[in-house]
C-alpha positions as CSV (number, residue, x, y, z in Angstrom):
1,M,-60.4,117.1,19.0
2,K,-59.7,119.1,15.9
3,N,-56.1,118.1,16.2
4,I,-57.0,114.4,16.4
5,E,-59.3,114.7,13.4
6,A,-56.6,116.4,11.5
7,Q,-54.2,113.7,12.4
8,N,-56.7,111.1,11.3
9,R,-57.2,112.8,7.9
10,D,-53.4,112.9,7.5
11,T,-53.2,109.3,8.5
12,K,-55.8,108.3,5.9
13,I,-53.9,110.1,3.2
14,R,-50.6,108.4,4.1
15,T,-52.1,105.0,4.6
16,N,-52.1,103.8,1.0
17,N,-48.6,105.0,0.4
18,Y,-47.3,103.2,3.5
19,W,-49.2,100.0,2.8
20,D,-47.8,99.8,-0.7
21,E,-44.3,99.9,0.7
22,L,-45.2,97.3,3.3
23,S,-46.9,94.8,1.0
24,S,-44.3,94.9,-1.6
25,Q,-41.5,94.6,1.0
26,K,-39.4,97.0,-1.1
27,M,-38.9,99.7,1.4
28,D,-35.8,101.6,0.6
29,L,-33.0,101.2,3.2
30,D,-32.4,105.0,3.3
31,T,-36.1,105.5,4.1
32,K,-35.8,102.9,6.9
33,E,-32.8,104.7,8.3
34,E,-34.6,108.0,8.1
35,L,-37.6,106.6,9.9
36,N,-35.3,105.1,12.5
37,Q,-33.7,108.5,13.0
38,K,-37.0,110.2,13.3
39,D,-38.3,107.5,15.7
40,K,-35.6,108.4,18.1
41,F,-37.1,111.8,18.6
42,K,-40.8,110.9,18.7
43,T,-42.9,111.3,21.8
44,I,-45.0,108.6,23.2
45,E,-48.1,110.2,21.8
46,E,-46.5,110.3,18.3
47,K,-45.5,106.6,18.5
48,Q,-49.1,105.8,19.6
49,D,-50.4,107.7,16.5
50,D,-48.0,105.8,14.3
51,L,-49.2,102.5,15.7
52,L,-52.8,103.5,15.2
53,E,-52.0,104.3,11.6
54,A,-50.2,101.1,11.1
55,A,-53.1,99.1,12.5
56,N,-55.6,100.9,10.2
57,R,-53.3,100.2,7.2
58,V,-53.1,96.6,8.1
59,R,-56.9,96.4,8.4
60,E,-57.5,98.2,5.2
61,A,-54.8,96.2,3.4
62,Y,-56.3,92.9,4.3
63,Q,-59.7,94.2,3.4
64,E,-58.3,95.1,0.1
65,K,-56.7,91.7,-0.5
66,D,-59.9,89.9,0.5
67,K,-62.2,91.6,-2.0
68,G,-64.4,89.1,-3.7
69,E,-64.2,86.8,-0.7
70,A,-67.4,88.0,1.1
71,L,-65.4,90.5,3.1
72,P,-67.2,92.2,6.0
73,S,-68.5,95.7,5.5
74,A,-66.7,98.7,6.8
75,N,-69.0,98.8,9.8
76,E,-68.5,95.1,10.5
77,T,-64.8,95.6,10.2
78,Q,-65.0,98.4,12.6
79,K,-66.7,96.0,15.0
80,I,-64.0,93.4,14.5
81,T,-61.2,95.9,14.8
82,P,-62.3,99.0,16.6
83,D,-60.2,102.1,16.4
84,L,-57.8,101.1,19.2
85,T,-54.8,102.8,20.5
86,T,-52.3,100.0,21.1
87,L,-49.6,100.7,23.6
88,E,-46.6,98.5,24.2
89,T,-45.3,98.7,27.7
90,K,-41.6,98.5,28.6
91,S,-42.1,94.8,29.4
92,G,-43.3,94.2,25.8
93,D,-46.9,93.6,26.8
94,F,-49.6,95.4,24.8
95,E,-52.5,97.2,26.2
96,H,-55.4,98.3,24.0
97,K,-57.7,101.3,24.5
98,D,-60.9,102.1,22.7
99,N,-61.6,105.5,21.4
100,G,-62.7,106.4,24.8
101,N,-59.3,105.4,26.2
102,H,-60.7,102.4,28.1
103,F,-58.2,99.6,28.4
104,L,-59.3,96.3,26.8
105,S,-57.8,92.9,26.9
106,E,-57.4,90.9,23.8
107,T,-59.8,88.3,25.1
108,K,-62.5,90.9,25.4
109,Q,-62.3,92.1,21.8
110,P,-65.7,92.0,20.1
111,E,-66.6,89.0,18.0
112,T,-67.2,89.2,14.2
113,T,-70.6,88.7,12.6
114,D,-69.0,86.9,9.7
115,Q,-66.9,84.1,11.2
116,K,-65.5,82.9,8.0
117,S,-64.1,86.2,6.9
118,S,-62.7,86.9,10.3
119,L,-61.0,83.6,10.6
120,T,-59.4,84.1,7.2
121,W,-58.1,87.5,8.1
122,M,-56.8,86.2,11.5
123,K,-55.2,83.2,9.9
124,K,-53.3,85.3,7.4
125,I,-52.0,87.7,10.1
126,S,-50.9,84.7,12.2
127,E,-49.2,83.0,9.3
128,N,-47.2,86.1,8.3
129,Y,-46.3,86.7,11.9
130,D,-45.1,83.2,12.5
131,K,-43.1,83.3,9.3
132,Q,-41.6,86.5,10.4
133,E,-40.7,85.1,13.9
134,R,-39.3,81.8,12.5
135,P,-35.7,83.0,12.1
136,R,-35.7,84.2,15.8
137,I,-37.1,80.9,17.0
138,D,-34.6,78.9,14.9
139,K,-31.7,81.0,16.1
140,I,-32.6,80.4,19.7
141,K,-33.4,76.7,19.1
142,A,-30.0,76.3,17.4
143,G,-28.3,77.3,20.6
144,L,-30.3,75.1,23.0
145,S,-27.8,72.3,22.6
146,D,-25.6,74.3,25.0
147,Y,-26.5,73.5,28.6
148,K,-26.2,77.1,29.8
149,M,-28.4,78.5,27.0
150,M,-31.0,75.8,27.7
151,N,-31.2,76.8,31.4
152,E,-31.4,80.4,30.5
153,A,-34.2,79.8,28.0
154,R,-36.1,77.7,30.6
155,R,-35.8,80.5,33.1
156,K,-36.7,83.4,30.8
157,Q,-39.4,81.8,28.6
158,V,-42.8,83.3,28.3
159,S,-45.5,80.8,27.5
160,T,-48.3,83.3,26.5
161,R,-48.7,83.6,22.8
162,P,-49.3,87.2,21.5
163,G,-52.8,88.0,20.4
164,L,-53.8,88.8,16.8
165,F,-53.5,92.5,17.1
166,K,-50.2,92.2,18.9
167,Q,-49.0,90.1,16.1
168,A,-50.2,92.6,13.5
169,T,-48.7,95.5,15.4
170,R,-45.3,93.8,15.7
171,F,-45.4,92.9,12.1
172,V,-46.0,96.5,11.1
173,M,-43.4,97.7,13.6
174,D,-40.8,95.4,12.0
175,K,-41.7,96.7,8.6
176,L,-41.3,100.3,9.9
177,G,-38.0,99.4,11.6
178,I,-39.4,100.3,15.0
179,K,-37.7,98.3,17.8
180,T,-37.8,98.7,21.5
181,S,-35.6,96.8,24.0
182,G,-38.7,95.8,26.0
183,S,-40.5,94.5,22.9
184,E,-37.5,92.6,21.6
185,E,-36.9,91.0,25.1
186,R,-40.5,90.0,25.2
187,R,-40.4,88.5,21.7
188,N,-37.2,86.7,22.5
189,R,-38.7,85.2,25.6
190,E,-41.8,84.1,23.7
191,A,-39.6,82.7,21.0
192,M,-37.7,80.8,23.8
193,H,-40.9,79.1,24.8
194,I,-41.7,78.0,21.3
195,A,-38.1,77.1,20.7
196,L,-38.0,75.0,23.8
197,I,-41.2,73.2,22.9
198,E,-40.0,72.5,19.4
199,Y,-36.6,71.6,20.6
200,H,-38.0,69.1,23.1
201,E,-40.4,67.8,20.5
202,E,-37.6,67.4,18.1
203,E,-35.5,65.8,20.8
204,L,-38.2,63.4,21.6
205,L,-38.6,62.7,17.9
206,R,-34.9,62.3,17.6
207,Q,-34.9,60.1,20.7
208,K,-37.8,58.1,19.3
209,E,-36.1,57.8,16.0
210,W,-32.8,56.9,17.7
211,E,-34.7,54.3,19.8
212,E,-36.4,53.0,16.8
213,K,-33.1,52.9,15.0
214,Q,-31.6,51.2,18.0
215,K,-34.4,48.7,18.0
216,I,-34.0,48.1,14.3
217,E,-30.3,47.8,14.7
218,A,-30.7,45.6,17.7
219,A,-33.2,43.5,15.8
220,Q,-30.9,43.4,12.8
221,Q,-27.9,42.6,15.1
222,K,-30.0,39.9,16.8
223,E,-31.0,38.6,13.4
224,R,-27.4,38.7,12.3
225,E,-26.3,37.0,15.4
226,A,-29.0,34.5,15.0
227,R,-28.0,33.9,11.4
228,K,-24.4,33.8,12.5
229,A,-25.2,31.4,15.4
230,A,-27.2,29.3,13.0
231,Q,-24.4,29.3,10.5
232,E,-21.9,28.5,13.2
233,R,-24.1,25.7,14.4
234,I,-24.4,24.5,10.9
235,E,-20.6,24.8,10.3
236,K,-20.0,23.3,13.7
237,A,-22.3,20.4,12.9
238,Q,-20.6,20.1,9.5
239,K,-17.2,20.2,11.1
240,E,-18.2,17.7,13.8
241,Q,-19.7,15.5,11.1
242,E,-16.6,15.9,9.0
243,E,-14.4,15.3,12.1
244,L,-16.6,12.3,13.0
245,E,-16.4,11.0,9.5
246,R,-12.6,11.7,9.4
247,E,-12.2,10.0,12.8
248,M,-14.3,7.1,11.6
249,R,-12.3,6.8,8.4
250,T,-9.1,7.1,10.5
251,A,-10.4,4.5,13.0
252,R,-11.5,2.3,10.1
253,D,-8.2,2.8,8.4
254,I,-6.3,2.1,11.6
255,A,-8.5,-0.9,12.3
256,E,-8.1,-2.1,8.7
257,Q,-4.3,-1.4,8.9
258,N,-4.1,-3.2,12.3
259,K,-6.2,-6.0,10.8
260,R,-3.9,-6.2,7.8
261,N,-0.8,-6.0,10.1
262,R,-2.3,-8.6,12.4
263,F,-3.2,-10.8,9.5
264,E,0.2,-10.2,7.9
265,K,2.0,-11.0,11.2
266,Q,-0.2,-14.1,11.7
267,R,0.6,-15.1,8.1
268,I,4.3,-14.6,8.7
269,Q,4.0,-16.4,12.0
270,E,2.4,-19.3,10.2
271,I,5.2,-19.3,7.6
272,V,7.9,-19.1,10.2
273,E,6.4,-21.8,12.4
274,Q,6.0,-24.1,9.3
275,D,9.6,-23.3,8.3
276,L,10.8,-24.0,11.8
277,N,8.9,-27.3,12.1
278,S,10.3,-28.4,8.8
279,R,13.9,-27.8,10.0
280,L,13.7,-29.1,13.5
281,L,15.3,-32.5,14.4
282,K,12.7,-35.1,15.1
283,V,13.1,-38.4,16.9
284,E,11.5,-40.4,14.1
285,D,14.0,-38.9,11.7
286,L,16.8,-40.1,14.0
287,E,15.3,-43.6,14.0
288,T,15.2,-43.6,10.2
289,E,18.9,-42.6,10.0
290,V,19.8,-45.3,12.6
291,F,17.9,-47.8,10.6
292,S,19.8,-46.7,7.5
293,N,23.1,-47.3,9.3
294,N,24.2,-43.7,8.9
295,P,27.6,-43.4,10.3
296,E,26.9,-39.9,11.5
297,I,24.5,-41.2,14.2
298,Q,24.6,-44.0,16.7
299,K,21.9,-45.2,19.2
300,H,22.2,-47.0,22.5
301,E,20.3,-47.2,25.8
302,M,21.2,-46.1,29.3
303,V,19.6,-47.7,32.4
304,F,18.4,-45.2,35.0
305,E,16.3,-46.2,38.0
306,G,15.1,-49.3,36.2
307,S,14.3,-47.6,33.0
308,E,16.1,-47.7,29.7
309,I,16.7,-44.3,28.2
310,P,17.4,-44.1,24.5
311,V,20.5,-42.0,23.7
312,Y,21.3,-40.8,20.1
313,D,24.9,-39.9,19.6
314,L,25.2,-37.3,16.8
315,K,28.6,-37.5,15.0
316,G,28.1,-35.1,12.1
317,L,24.5,-35.7,11.2
318,P,23.0,-32.3,10.2
319,F,20.5,-31.0,12.6
320,A,18.5,-28.0,13.6
321,I,17.4,-27.8,17.2
322,L,15.2,-25.5,19.3
323,S,16.5,-25.7,22.8
324,H,15.8,-24.2,26.3
325,T,18.5,-24.3,29.0
326,V,16.7,-24.9,32.3
327,D,19.6,-23.7,34.4
328,Y,20.4,-20.5,32.4
329,R,19.7,-18.6,35.6
330,N,22.6,-20.3,37.3
331,V,23.8,-18.1,40.0
332,D,27.4,-18.5,39.0
333,K,26.7,-17.0,35.6
334,L,24.2,-14.3,36.3
335,I,24.2,-11.5,38.9
336,D,20.4,-11.1,39.3
337,E,18.3,-13.6,41.3
338,I,15.3,-13.8,39.0
339,G,14.0,-17.3,39.0
340,Q,16.9,-18.8,40.9
341,N,14.7,-20.8,43.2
342,T,12.4,-21.8,40.3
343,Y,15.1,-23.3,38.1
344,R,16.5,-25.3,41.1
345,E,13.1,-26.7,41.9
346,V,12.7,-27.8,38.2
347,M,16.2,-29.4,38.2
348,K,15.2,-31.4,41.3
349,N,11.7,-32.1,40.3
350,P,10.7,-32.1,36.6
351,G,7.1,-32.2,37.7
352,V,7.3,-28.5,38.5
353,W,7.8,-27.8,34.7
354,N,4.8,-29.9,33.9
355,E,2.3,-28.1,36.2
356,R,-0.8,-26.8,34.5
357,Q,-1.3,-23.0,34.2
358,D,-4.0,-22.8,36.8
359,K,-1.8,-24.5,39.4
360,A,1.2,-22.4,38.4
361,M,-0.8,-19.2,38.8
362,E,-1.5,-20.1,42.4
363,T,2.2,-19.9,43.3
364,S,3.6,-16.7,44.9
365,G,6.1,-16.2,42.1
366,F,3.8,-16.3,39.1
367,G,4.1,-13.1,37.2
368,T,6.9,-11.7,39.3
369,R,10.6,-11.1,38.7
370,N,11.9,-12.3,42.0
371,E,13.8,-15.4,42.9
372,N,10.6,-17.5,42.6
373,A,9.6,-15.9,39.3
374,R,7.4,-18.0,37.0
375,G,5.6,-17.0,33.8
376,D,3.7,-18.1,30.7
377,T,6.5,-18.0,28.2
378,I,9.6,-20.2,27.2
379,S,12.8,-18.6,26.0
380,T,14.5,-20.9,23.5
381,S,17.4,-20.7,21.0
382,F,17.5,-22.0,17.4
383,R,20.8,-23.4,16.1
384,D,21.8,-25.2,12.9
385,S,24.7,-27.5,12.9
386,E,26.0,-26.2,9.6
387,K,25.6,-22.5,10.4
388,N,25.3,-21.4,14.0
389,I,26.0,-24.5,16.0
390,D,27.1,-22.5,19.0
391,S,24.0,-20.2,19.2
392,Y,22.6,-21.5,22.4
393,V,23.0,-21.0,26.2
394,P,25.3,-23.6,27.7
395,G,24.0,-25.5,30.8
396,E,23.6,-28.8,32.6
397,L,20.0,-29.4,31.6
398,I,18.8,-28.5,28.1
399,Y,15.4,-29.3,26.8
400,G,14.8,-29.8,23.1
401,F,11.6,-29.3,21.0
402,E,11.0,-31.1,17.7
403,Q,8.0,-28.9,16.9
404,V,6.0,-25.8,17.9
405,R,2.2,-25.5,18.1
406,A,0.3,-23.2,15.8
407,D,0.3,-19.6,17.1
408,S,3.1,-20.4,19.4
409,I,6.0,-18.1,18.4
410,I,5.7,-14.6,20.0
411,S,9.0,-13.2,18.8
412,I,12.5,-14.0,17.4
413,S,15.5,-11.9,18.2
414,N,19.1,-12.0,16.8
415,G,20.5,-12.1,20.3
416,D,18.9,-11.8,23.7
417,G,15.4,-10.3,23.2
418,G,15.0,-8.9,26.7
419,T,11.6,-10.4,26.7
420,S,9.0,-10.6,29.5
421,N,8.1,-13.8,31.2
422,M,4.4,-12.7,31.0
423,A,4.1,-12.1,27.3
424,G,2.2,-15.3,26.6
425,R,-1.1,-13.7,25.8
426,G,0.4,-11.0,23.5
427,E,0.3,-11.0,19.7
428,T,3.2,-12.1,17.6
429,S,5.7,-9.5,16.6
430,L,7.1,-11.4,13.6
431,S,7.6,-9.2,10.6
432,D,10.1,-11.1,8.4
433,P,9.3,-14.6,7.0
434,N,13.0,-15.2,6.5
435,I,14.0,-14.5,10.1
436,L,15.4,-17.9,10.6
437,D,17.9,-17.4,7.8
438,Q,18.9,-14.1,9.3
439,I,19.7,-15.4,12.8
440,T,21.5,-18.4,11.4
441,G,23.3,-16.6,8.5
442,A,26.3,-14.4,8.2
443,D,24.6,-11.6,10.1
444,G,23.5,-13.9,12.9
445,T,24.9,-13.4,16.3
446,S,27.9,-15.4,17.4
447,N,26.2,-15.6,20.8
448,Y,22.7,-17.1,21.5
449,N,19.5,-15.9,19.8
450,E,16.1,-16.0,21.4
451,V,12.9,-17.6,20.1
452,L,10.1,-16.7,22.6
453,L,7.2,-19.3,22.8
454,R,3.9,-19.5,24.6
455,R,4.3,-21.9,27.4
456,Y,0.7,-23.0,27.7
457,S,-1.9,-24.2,25.3
458,E,-5.4,-22.7,25.2
459,N,-6.3,-25.4,27.8
460,G,-3.5,-24.4,30.1
461,I,-1.3,-27.5,29.3
462,P,2.4,-26.6,29.4
463,K,4.7,-27.4,26.5
464,S,6.8,-30.5,27.3
465,P,10.3,-31.2,25.9
466,D,10.6,-33.8,23.1
467,Y,14.2,-34.8,24.1
468,I,17.1,-33.9,26.4
469,I,20.2,-32.3,24.7
470,T,23.7,-33.1,26.0
471,N,27.2,-32.1,24.7
472,G,29.3,-35.2,25.0
473,T,28.4,-36.2,28.6
474,V,25.1,-37.5,29.8
475,S,24.5,-36.4,33.4
476,E,22.3,-37.9,36.1
477,T,20.0,-34.8,35.9
478,A,19.6,-35.4,32.1
479,L,18.6,-39.1,32.7
480,K,16.2,-38.1,35.5
481,H,14.3,-35.7,33.3
482,A,14.4,-38.0,30.3
483,K,12.8,-40.7,32.4
484,F,10.2,-38.3,33.8
485,F,9.0,-37.1,30.4
486,N,9.7,-40.5,28.7
487,I,11.9,-38.9,26.1
488,P,15.3,-39.8,24.6
489,I,18.6,-38.0,25.0
490,I,20.4,-36.4,22.0
491,N,24.1,-36.3,22.7
492,I,26.1,-34.0,20.3
493,D,29.7,-34.9,19.5
494,R,31.0,-31.3,19.1
495,A,34.5,-32.4,17.6
496,A,32.8,-34.3,14.8
497,Y,30.9,-31.1,13.7
498,E,34.0,-28.9,14.0
499,K,35.8,-31.1,11.5
500,K,32.8,-31.1,9.2
501,M,32.5,-27.3,9.3
502,E,36.1,-26.8,8.7
503,K,36.0,-29.0,5.5
504,H,32.8,-27.3,4.3
505,G,34.4,-23.9,4.9
506,E,37.5,-24.7,2.9
507,E,35.4,-25.9,0.0
508,L,33.4,-22.7,0.0
509,L,36.5,-20.5,0.3
510,N,38.3,-22.2,-2.5
511,S,35.3,-21.9,-4.8
512,I,35.5,-18.1,-4.6
513,N,37.3,-16.5,-7.6
514,E,37.3,-13.4,-9.8
515,K,34.9,-14.9,-12.3
516,D,32.1,-14.8,-9.7
517,N,29.5,-12.0,-10.1
518,Y,28.5,-10.3,-7.0
519,L,25.4,-12.3,-6.5
520,E,27.3,-15.6,-6.7
521,L,30.0,-14.2,-4.4
522,D,27.5,-13.0,-1.9
523,Q,25.8,-16.4,-1.7
524,K,29.1,-18.1,-1.1
525,L,30.1,-15.6,1.6
526,T,26.7,-15.9,3.3
527,D,27.2,-19.7,3.7
528,L,30.9,-19.3,4.6
529,L,30.3,-16.6,7.3
530,S,27.6,-18.8,8.8
531,I,30.3,-21.0,10.1
532,P,31.5,-19.7,13.5
533,E,35.2,-20.1,12.7
534,Y,35.0,-18.0,9.5
535,K,32.6,-15.5,11.1
536,K,35.1,-14.8,13.8
537,R,38.0,-14.3,11.3
538,W,36.1,-12.3,8.6
539,H,36.6,-8.6,8.4
540,S,34.6,-6.8,5.8
541,L,36.3,-3.9,4.0
542,N,33.5,-1.3,4.2
543,S,35.5,1.9,3.5
544,I,37.5,3.2,0.5
545,G,39.4,6.5,0.0
546,R,41.1,6.9,3.4
547,K,42.5,4.9,6.3
548,V,43.1,1.8,4.1
549,E,42.9,-1.3,6.1
550,T,45.7,-3.8,6.0
551,L,46.2,-7.3,7.4
552,P,47.7,-7.3,10.9
553,Y,51.1,-8.9,11.0
554,G,51.5,-12.5,12.3
555,L,48.2,-13.9,11.1
556,G,47.9,-17.4,9.4
557,A,47.2,-18.5,5.9
558,L,43.4,-18.7,6.5
559,D,43.3,-15.0,7.6
560,E,45.4,-14.0,4.6
561,R,43.0,-15.8,2.3
562,L,40.0,-14.2,3.9
563,F,41.6,-10.8,3.6
564,E,42.1,-11.3,-0.1
565,V,38.5,-12.4,-0.5
566,S,37.5,-9.2,1.4
567,K,39.3,-7.0,-1.1
568,L,37.7,-8.9,-4.0
569,E,34.3,-8.6,-2.4
570,Q,34.8,-4.8,-1.9
571,Q,35.7,-4.2,-5.5
572,K,32.8,-6.2,-6.8
573,R,30.5,-4.4,-4.4
574,L,31.6,-1.1,-5.7
575,D,31.0,-2.2,-9.3
576,L,27.6,-3.5,-8.2
577,I,26.7,-0.1,-6.7
578,E,27.6,1.7,-9.8
579,D,25.7,-0.6,-12.1
580,V,22.6,-0.6,-9.8
581,L,22.5,3.2,-9.7
582,E,22.9,3.6,-13.5
583,N,20.1,1.2,-14.1
584,Y,17.9,2.5,-11.4
585,I,18.3,6.1,-12.5
586,S,17.1,5.1,-16.0
587,E,14.1,3.3,-14.5
588,I,13.2,6.4,-12.3
589,E,13.5,8.8,-15.2
590,Q,11.3,6.6,-17.5
591,A,8.7,6.3,-14.7
592,T,8.7,10.1,-14.4
593,R,8.1,10.6,-18.1
594,E,5.2,8.2,-17.9
595,N,3.9,10.1,-14.8
596,K,4.3,7.0,-12.6
597,L,6.0,6.3,-9.3
598,A,9.3,4.5,-9.8
599,P,9.4,0.9,-8.6
600,K,12.0,-0.4,-6.2
601,P,15.3,-1.5,-7.7
602,D,15.1,-5.1,-8.7
603,Q,18.6,-6.3,-7.7
604,I,18.8,-5.0,-4.2
605,K,16.5,-3.9,-1.3
606,D,16.6,-1.4,1.6
607,L,18.8,1.0,-0.3
608,K,20.0,4.0,1.8
609,I,22.5,6.7,0.6
610,V,23.8,9.7,2.6
611,V,26.2,12.3,1.2
612,S,28.0,14.4,3.7
613,D,29.5,17.7,2.4
614,V,31.8,19.0,5.1
615,W,32.7,22.2,3.1
616,R,29.1,23.3,2.6
617,Q,27.9,21.7,5.9
618,L,25.2,19.7,4.1
619,R,23.8,16.2,4.7
620,S,21.9,15.0,1.7
621,T,19.6,12.0,1.1
622,E,17.4,11.0,-1.8
623,K,14.6,12.9,0.0
624,S,16.2,16.2,1.0
625,D,19.3,18.4,1.8
626,A,19.7,19.4,5.4
627,H,22.2,21.7,7.2
628,N,24.6,19.8,9.4
629,D,27.7,21.3,10.8
630,S,28.6,18.3,13.0
631,Q,30.6,16.9,10.1
632,S,32.7,20.0,9.5
633,E,35.5,19.1,11.9
634,V,39.1,19.4,11.4
635,G,40.5,16.4,9.5
636,N,37.2,15.3,8.0
637,C,36.4,15.0,4.3
638,N,33.3,14.5,2.1
639,S,31.8,11.1,2.1
640,I,29.1,8.8,0.6
641,E,27.5,6.2,2.9
642,I,25.7,3.4,1.1
643,S,23.9,0.4,2.7
644,F,21.6,-2.3,1.1
645,K,20.8,-6.0,1.1
646,M,20.8,-8.3,-1.8
647,K,17.3,-9.1,-3.1
648,D,17.2,-12.5,-1.5
649,G,19.9,-12.0,1.0
650,S,20.0,-11.2,4.7
651,R,23.4,-9.5,5.1
652,I,23.4,-5.8,5.4
653,L,26.1,-4.5,3.0
654,K,27.7,-1.2,4.1
655,T,30.1,1.0,2.1
656,D,31.7,4.3,3.0
657,I,33.3,6.2,0.1
658,Y,35.6,9.1,1.0
659,D,37.0,12.1,-0.8
660,G,40.2,11.3,1.0
661,E,42.5,13.7,-0.9
662,N,40.5,16.7,0.1
663,I,40.8,17.1,3.9
664,F,38.9,19.9,5.7
665,K,41.4,22.4,7.2
666,L,44.3,20.2,6.4
667,D,47.0,22.3,8.0
668,Q,45.2,22.3,11.3
669,A,44.5,18.6,11.0
670,I,48.2,17.9,10.6
671,K,49.1,20.1,13.5
672,S,46.6,18.5,15.7
673,S,47.6,15.0,14.6
674,H,44.1,14.3,13.2
675,I,45.8,13.1,10.1
676,N,49.4,12.0,9.4
677,A,51.6,11.4,6.4
678,V,50.6,7.8,6.1
679,N,47.0,8.7,5.9
680,L,47.7,11.2,3.2
681,K,49.7,8.7,1.2
682,Q,46.9,6.2,1.4
683,A,44.2,8.7,0.5
684,D,42.3,8.3,-2.7
685,S,39.4,10.3,-4.1
686,S,39.1,8.6,-7.5
687,F,36.1,6.5,-6.7
688,Y,34.4,9.3,-4.8
689,H,34.7,11.6,-7.8
690,Q,33.5,8.7,-10.0
691,L,30.4,7.9,-7.9
692,E,29.4,11.3,-6.5
693,P,27.9,12.7,-9.8
694,L,26.0,9.4,-10.2
695,V,24.6,9.7,-6.6
696,R,23.5,13.3,-7.3
697,R,21.8,12.2,-10.5
698,Y,20.0,9.6,-8.4
699,F,18.9,12.1,-5.8
700,E,17.6,14.5,-8.5
701,A,15.7,11.8,-10.4
702,Y,14.2,10.4,-7.2
703,R,13.0,13.8,-5.9
704,E,11.5,14.7,-9.3
705,N,9.6,11.4,-9.3
706,Q,8.4,11.9,-5.8
707,K,6.6,15.1,-6.9
708,I,4.1,12.8,-8.6
709,N,3.3,11.2,-5.3
710,R,2.9,14.5,-3.5
711,E,0.6,15.8,-6.3
712,R,-1.5,12.6,-5.9
713,L,-1.7,13.1,-2.2
714,I,-2.8,16.7,-2.6
715,T,-5.4,15.6,-5.1
716,L,-6.7,12.9,-2.7
717,G,-6.5,15.2,0.3
């Protein structure tokens, strides 16, 4: 007992010094090391004494700090914290003994009389302990992201929280540097529990935050998608509206254009029909000429089956006739059998021609292209006795028409139109009001042309002939049809018209001279070349610079004269081209300066110019330059192709101008016989070199002027 009392006295003496070091937390490291070294050699009883002293120092220190806060008395403190001997087992658990060495659990510690002071003291101890344990917990918690460490923590954790005195004791032991493996293991396991709880709580919090974030992002994404979808719907609606408006505008424009085109074609159709009707030979005009005793016409009657048929013999009287050859499908002339039976039936019985549309439609051949073919159109040819007297289909039975109904002409072709026999309900395709001049003029075919008519009226009544046309001989078939339709016969004396055309041609040819400007010359040639005889003999000189054309040997005086006229026409045409380009370039440049689109040239129409450069492999027009190696063949040379019509003319005037002295790969061309010495001798590049810069100026001026149009289109677009 004396030894214990002595120890207690010594402990009380050392307490204040020890606590000062603990509270200030400035214990010297050397002292700690010394204590640690000493601790290694202490017995259990000495360690228990040290713990007892530490507990007393803690109690006294807190009592000292709590002065002025209604601290409990020494006796009360003794009640709250009796003089216990605290032992820590190897497992880290603490056992408490009273002064009588009876073991007490922490739950059985006596309660304080002053609850407020006791709670304050307990709170401070817990706070300091928790603060001290925080690094240990955080370290463990930091490693819980590893799967193995997580499992280990779950397996080793201890969920029991140390009591107040255990906390205080550990606090003091840490301050003294006293550590035992069992205690550290226990504290680590307790820390594992707390770390696990906090880790899971934080994970839950993070998960919740992540979920909330996901919800927010999902909501935001949904909102963005909704806004995007709404915007897309708006844009789609706008595009659809714009597309609809564009389609409506396009449809309206197309409809308006079609309407304009249809109106224009209808207007042209009306003009052409009026023009045609004004030209066509009429029976009453014949009667007038007969009454006037015109020697170019004679009238007599022929009796056929008890009827007198009027016959007008034309012996030079100018005429224009629209004719249809009934037997143009004569098997001896055509290979196919289309309509063979039909035309034979008409020849035998004119009543077949005069059948109404409804009855014709009941036949097996209506709308077909077999031997019984019938349709709702009539193919006719237009000829003028002073221009294209031979432009018709020869045959035994030819119907003539002195007029056409309104909206009757479907199409007019300079040659065979290859038309359908069922085009009667189609719209007219006429596009040129001067089409009759074209098919009868210098550019008209030397064969037959085709004027396609509607066969039936709106009421289904077929178009009947106004007279029968014969060529010197009146056949029984002609008389039969003339009697059936009660119409006269017009008999054409072909020899009388040949003499008349020959005389008229000579007068025109002799009137041509060097004083004529090109417009005057072109008008004379247009009339001259409308005469079949001159059209057959005429050869236009369309090229200059190489392969000079000469008159074949053995031709007559007429051919020689026409050849001289050809050379004159070529020279005046070249002069015209140069003058037109000079004037037109000035007009284009002036329009460009005024920011206007240049008008069409006033002297000519349908101007087309192509420059082929075989050396640079370029094909140039007024619109663009394009690569073209097809021209770069051995023996070729640069060239300028020009075509146009006179303003009021119908003839297409073509001119090819060659750089004939500069042959591409000349040596190879000579070796391969693409060119010979005669060709080289005749070659001429003078006019090419004269005209080529002018053409290039025209291209440049035209392209510069067209930029104005493109800028306007961009602005409007």
